[in-house]
C-alpha positions as CSV (number, residue, x, y, z in Angstrom):
1,M,91.4,89.7,118.4
2,K,92.2,93.4,117.7
3,D,89.9,95.5,115.6
4,A,91.1,97.2,112.4
5,S,91.5,100.6,114.0
6,S,93.7,99.2,116.8
7,N,95.9,97.4,114.3
8,S,96.2,100.6,112.2
9,A,97.2,102.6,115.3
10,T,99.9,100.1,116.1
11,K,101.3,100.2,112.6
12,K,101.2,104.0,112.7
13,A,103.2,104.0,116.0
14,A,105.9,101.7,114.6
15,G,106.2,103.5,111.3
16,E,106.3,107.0,112.7
17,A,108.9,106.1,115.3
18,A,111.3,104.9,112.7
19,A,110.9,108.2,110.8
20,E,112.8,109.9,113.6
21,L,116.0,108.1,112.5
22,V,116.3,110.2,109.4
23,R,118.7,113.2,109.6
24,N,119.6,116.0,107.3
25,G,121.8,114.9,104.4
26,M,120.9,111.3,104.5
27,V,119.9,109.1,101.6
28,V,117.2,106.7,102.7
29,G,115.6,103.6,101.2
30,L,111.8,103.8,101.3
31,G,110.1,100.5,101.6
32,T,106.6,99.3,100.5
33,G,103.6,98.3,102.6
34,S,101.0,99.6,105.0
35,T,103.3,100.1,108.0
36,V,106.2,101.8,106.3
37,A,103.6,104.0,104.5
38,W,103.3,105.8,107.9
39,T,107.0,106.3,107.9
40,I,106.9,108.0,104.5
41,K,104.0,110.2,105.5
42,R,105.7,111.2,108.8
43,L,108.9,112.0,106.9
44,G,106.8,114.2,104.6
45,E,105.5,116.1,107.6
46,R,109.1,116.5,108.9
47,V,110.1,118.0,105.6
48,I,107.5,120.7,106.1
49,E,107.7,121.1,109.9
50,E,111.5,120.9,110.4
51,D,112.8,121.7,106.9
52,L,114.3,118.2,106.9
53,D,116.6,117.8,103.9
54,F,117.1,114.2,102.7
55,C,116.7,112.1,99.6
56,G,114.7,108.9,99.3
57,V,115.2,105.8,97.1
58,P,111.8,104.1,96.7
59,T,111.5,100.3,96.4
60,S,108.3,100.3,94.2
61,F,105.9,102.4,92.2
62,Q,103.7,102.6,95.2
63,A,106.4,103.9,97.5
64,E,107.5,106.3,94.8
65,Q,104.0,107.8,94.4
66,L,103.5,108.2,98.2
67,A,106.9,109.8,98.5
68,I,106.1,112.3,95.8
69,E,102.8,113.1,97.4
70,S,104.7,113.7,100.7
71,N,107.1,116.2,99.1
72,I,110.1,113.9,99.6
73,R,113.0,114.4,97.1
74,L,113.8,111.2,95.3
75,T,117.0,109.8,93.9
76,S,118.3,106.4,92.7
77,L,120.9,103.8,93.5
78,N,122.7,104.7,90.4
79,Q,123.3,108.2,91.8
80,H,123.7,107.0,95.4
81,P,124.9,103.4,95.5
82,V,125.4,103.4,99.2
83,L,122.5,104.4,101.4
84,D,122.7,105.7,105.0
85,L,119.5,103.9,106.0
86,A,116.7,101.7,104.6
87,I,113.3,101.4,106.3
88,D,110.8,98.8,105.3
89,G,107.9,96.7,106.5
90,A,107.6,92.9,106.7
91,D,105.1,90.0,106.4
92,Q,106.8,88.2,109.3
93,V,109.9,88.5,111.6
94,D,111.2,85.8,113.8
95,I,113.1,86.1,117.2
96,N,116.4,85.8,115.3
97,L,115.4,88.8,113.1
98,M,115.1,86.7,110.0
99,V,112.4,88.2,107.8
100,I,109.9,87.2,105.2
101,K,108.8,90.0,102.8
102,G,107.1,90.3,99.4
103,G,103.4,90.6,100.1
104,G,103.5,93.6,97.8
105,A,105.5,91.7,95.2
106,A,108.4,94.3,95.6
107,H,110.9,92.0,97.5
108,T,113.5,92.0,94.8
109,R,113.9,95.8,94.8
110,E,113.4,95.9,98.5
111,K,116.3,93.5,98.9
112,V,118.6,95.4,96.6
113,V,117.8,98.6,98.5
114,S,118.2,97.1,101.9
115,C,121.5,95.5,101.0
116,S,122.7,98.9,99.7
117,A,122.1,100.5,103.1
118,K,124.5,100.9,106.1
119,W,121.6,100.2,108.5
120,F,118.4,98.3,107.7
121,V,115.3,98.8,109.8
122,I,112.0,97.0,109.7
123,V,108.8,98.5,111.1
124,A,106.1,96.1,112.2
125,D,103.2,95.5,114.6
126,Q,103.2,92.7,117.2
127,S,101.1,90.4,114.9
128,K,104.1,90.0,112.6
129,F,106.6,88.9,115.3
130,V,106.9,85.1,115.7
131,E,109.2,82.5,117.2
132,R,109.6,80.7,113.9
133,L,108.8,81.8,110.4
134,T,105.6,80.2,108.9
135,W,104.6,82.7,106.2
136,P,104.7,81.5,102.6
137,V,107.9,82.7,100.9
138,P,107.3,84.9,97.9
139,V,109.7,83.9,95.0
140,E,110.0,86.1,91.9
141,V,110.6,84.1,88.8
142,I,111.0,84.8,85.1
143,P,107.9,83.8,83.2
144,M,109.5,81.2,81.0
145,A,110.8,79.3,84.0
146,F,107.9,79.2,86.4
147,R,107.2,75.5,85.7
148,L,110.8,74.5,86.3
149,T,111.1,76.6,89.4
150,G,107.7,75.3,90.7
151,R,109.0,71.7,90.4
152,R,112.3,72.5,92.1
153,L,110.4,74.3,95.0
154,E,108.2,71.3,95.4
155,E,111.3,69.1,95.7
156,L,112.4,71.3,98.6
157,G,109.2,70.5,100.4
158,G,107.3,73.7,99.4
159,K,103.8,74.1,98.0
160,P,104.1,76.9,95.3
161,V,101.1,78.8,94.1
162,L,101.4,81.3,91.3
163,R,100.1,84.6,92.6
164,Q,97.0,85.9,90.7
165,G,95.9,89.5,90.2
166,L,93.0,90.7,92.2
167,R,91.4,92.9,89.5
168,K,92.8,91.3,86.4
169,D,92.8,87.9,84.8
170,G,96.1,86.2,85.1
171,P,99.2,86.4,87.3
172,V,100.6,89.3,89.3
173,I,103.4,91.0,87.3
174,T,106.2,92.6,89.3
175,D,107.7,96.0,88.6
176,N,110.5,94.0,86.9
177,G,108.1,92.2,84.6
178,N,108.1,88.8,86.3
179,F,105.8,86.4,88.1
180,V,105.6,85.7,91.9
181,M,105.1,82.3,93.4
182,D,104.0,82.1,97.1
183,V,105.6,78.9,98.5
184,D,104.3,77.4,101.7
185,F,107.1,75.5,103.6
186,G,105.1,75.2,106.8
187,T,107.3,76.0,109.8
188,I,110.8,77.0,108.5
189,E,113.4,75.5,110.8
190,D,116.4,76.9,109.0
191,P,115.5,80.0,107.0
192,L,119.1,80.9,106.1
193,S,119.8,77.4,104.6
194,L,116.4,77.5,102.7
195,A,117.2,81.0,101.4
196,R,120.5,79.9,99.9
197,T,119.0,76.8,98.3
198,I,116.2,78.7,96.7
199,S,118.7,81.2,95.2
200,L,120.3,78.4,93.3
201,I,117.2,77.4,91.4
202,P,117.4,78.4,87.7
203,G,114.8,81.1,86.9
204,V,114.6,82.5,90.4
205,V,115.2,86.3,90.3
206,E,114.9,86.7,94.1
207,H,113.0,85.4,97.1
208,G,111.5,87.0,100.1
209,I,113.7,85.7,102.9
210,F,115.9,88.5,104.3
211,D,118.8,87.8,106.6
212,N,120.3,91.4,106.7
213,L,118.0,93.1,109.2
214,D,119.9,95.3,111.7
215,E,117.0,96.6,113.9
216,L,113.3,95.9,114.4
217,Y,110.9,98.7,115.4
218,L,108.1,96.6,117.0
219,A,104.9,98.2,118.2
220,R,103.2,96.3,121.0
221,A,101.6,96.9,124.4
222,G,101.2,100.6,123.7
223,E,104.8,101.3,122.9
224,V,107.5,100.8,120.3
225,E,110.3,98.4,121.2
226,R,113.6,98.6,119.4
227,I,115.2,95.2,118.9
228,K,118.7,95.0,117.5
229,R,120.4,92.0,116.0
230,R,122.6,90.3,118.6
């Protein structure tokens, strides 16, 4: 098993490699999580070192604050509805480049931003890359519907758990004011079909299965491998 410092170095390598994709004049979606945080930090360094001129669209309060600290100019989808690029992290990615995201409860905004981009890139270390998805699927639901959505998710074979806050009593509240249910489906044989079915459940705002990944920056064996969708 890798130690924490080794894992951090691997995340740093993947995150910083993707930062080199950004060029002057671009509008870039900035994702949420520990690996893409390295991307944002590296972009901030490039702003100073290379006078890189671009705008970022953050996917969460966390990403926004880090971008501000990194001296990155920010904008919004209302001002720039089509992005040149979006870079984000992942909880798990399979060999067909299907993705599960939402560990930071930002998957709704992450999906909106990634679907607004001409090119969507995920940065990840090798521990996130699997043959088949097994990670619990985060599902954002409106508070009044969480009992209904929970029953419907159980009918699909899932085991939903309402995500609880770590330093507060009660559930996690998303940036959109909703709850998150983490739903364990075991090994997901057909993630695309499951994604479409979950989307039909009343009360579901968005789920964490992403099918729009264009390229994966995967850090393993001391190097970063670029894997494009076939």
